[in-house]
C-alpha angles and dihedrals in degrees: 000000000000118000117223122209124219112266114245116190086200087070093066101038094097104134137047091245095052091048093049091048089047094050093041090055089047094051094045089063093062091217115136094204092051092048090049091049092049093049089049088052092053094044089053093048090053094042121263095237092053092046090048092054094041094050093041090235122128114253091241093051090048094052087048096049091046097042126102090272099039121130106181126194121244091252090054092047091052094048090050094048088049089050090051091052096245134115128219111237134184127213131170 
């Protein structure tokens, strides 16, 4: 019998284009929990320690902000996105 491993999106976020497409799709859904999960996936793919240093947010605060009950500020969101190498853009 075959053993299946759990799917982890972070394992597939290995290029700037893939990260941008993944985050774009999450933001298009307008679902805070989905966006938070996507940001968490990208942060894990890039490495939480590196993300914390790049975003100038403590590692503990980053885990809390991107966790299931996280509710980050706009400033934290922008710092995290900048550390991920993406920009927030609005279109109508």
